[in-house]
Every structure is written in structure tokens, then in C-alpha cells.
N, C-alpha and C positions, 0 to 999 in steps of 0.2 A: 344556613345561611350564612355560618361565619366568612364561609370562602369567600364570599362578598364583601366581606369586610375586608379580608386579608386585600383581596383585590385592590382594593378602594386606597388601602395602608402602602401599597406596592407602588399604585401610581402615584401616590402625592411623594412618596422617598424618593422613586426615579426623579420626578418631577422636580423635587427639595435640591437633589443631589447635581443634576442639570442644570439647571438655573443658576445654583452655585459657582459652577465649572466655568458656566457661558449666562453672563447675568444680562448681558446685551439680547440676547436671541431667547431670551422666554417665552415671547409668543409663538414661536418654531415650534419649542420644545413642546410646548401645552399643545397644539394642534398636533404634533406628532403623537403624542400622548394618549390624546381623547378618543379617536376613532378604537384603537384597539381595545382599550378599557371599557368601553361602551358597548364592544361586542359581545366582549368576554363575560362581562355583568348579565347582558342581555341574555346568552346563553347559556349561562350557570342558571339563571331566575327559570328559563323553563325547564331546563333537564330535572331540578328541584322541583318544578309543580307538576311535569308527566311522571315523574318516580312516586310519588305519592299514589297517582291514581293507578298507574301499573306498568311497572318497570319494562315490560318492553316497548312503551313509548320512548322511551328516551332514545332509542336506534334511530326514531323518526326526526325524534328534535334536532339531532345530530349530524342526519343526509339533509334534512332542509337548512340546518344551519350551516353547514359547507358552502352550499349553494349559495345560500343566501351572501354570507361571509364573502364571497369572491365577487359578487355584484357590488355589494355596499362598499368593500375597498376599492373596487376600479373605481367606481363613481366618485369615493371620496378623493382618491389620488388625483384621477382626472380634474377634477373642481379644486383641488388645491393647487396644483401644478401650471394650469392656463389662467386661473383667475383672481391668484393670490400673489402678489411680490414677496419676496420672501426669501431669507438663506438657505439654500436648499441641504446644507451638509448639515445642519444640526436637525432640520426635519427628517431628513431621511434616516439619521443615526437615533433620533431618540423614536420615531414611528417603528424601525425593525428590531430595534433593543426591547419596548414595551411590548410590541408583536411578539416574540420571541419570548419575555418575560411573561406574559401574561397566557398564552398556550400553553406553555409547560407547566403553569401551576396549575392551569384548567387541567390537563392532562392527570396531573396527582389528585385530583379533585375526583375525577370521573373514575380512576382507579381503587380510591378510599369507598368511592359508591358500592362498588360490588366486590 
């Protein structure tokens, strides 16, 4: 479960750095980091849980996670863009940056498992 702690530390680091650079847009930066972090944490939790039961189940978790991520991120972006008044650039930069950072770290964690 150390990777979950690393992901959380990375999220806080990205937020602290971005909020320090753009203090007026802290809320947009927070919302941009929140969902990629939550999805990565959830997926890694289920991967670790299934790896204890049977390593073959991790593939099933990853396949379901891929489809679930597309739906969750689509709904999240739709909700944020249409129902929340915000500055789009800080949100999109923090969302895209944290998405790439968390999924890259998740790939390294998955590689280290096998």
C-alpha cells in the first residue's frame, strides 16, 4: 500500500506547487487534481486486493477500470464544465498534468508487481 501513500504525496505536491504559482486559482487546481487522484487510488486499491486473491484477476480489474475511467472522467468533465463557473486553463492544466503523472506512476507500480 506504499504506492497509495506516494500517489497522495504526489497529489499534495502538485497542488502545493500549482497553488503557489497561481494562488488565485486554488479551487480550480484542486478540482483538476481530485478526480485523477481518486481514480488512481481506487484502481490501485482493487489491484492490490485482487493480487492477494489471484494474480490473474488483476487483468480483469484493469479492464473494468479502463472502461470505468472513461465513464467517470467523461461525467466529471461534463459536470465541471457545464455546471461550475471557473477558470478553464488552470483546471485543464492541473487535470491533464495530474492525469499523466498518476497514470505514469500507476504503470510503474503495476510493472513492479510482476
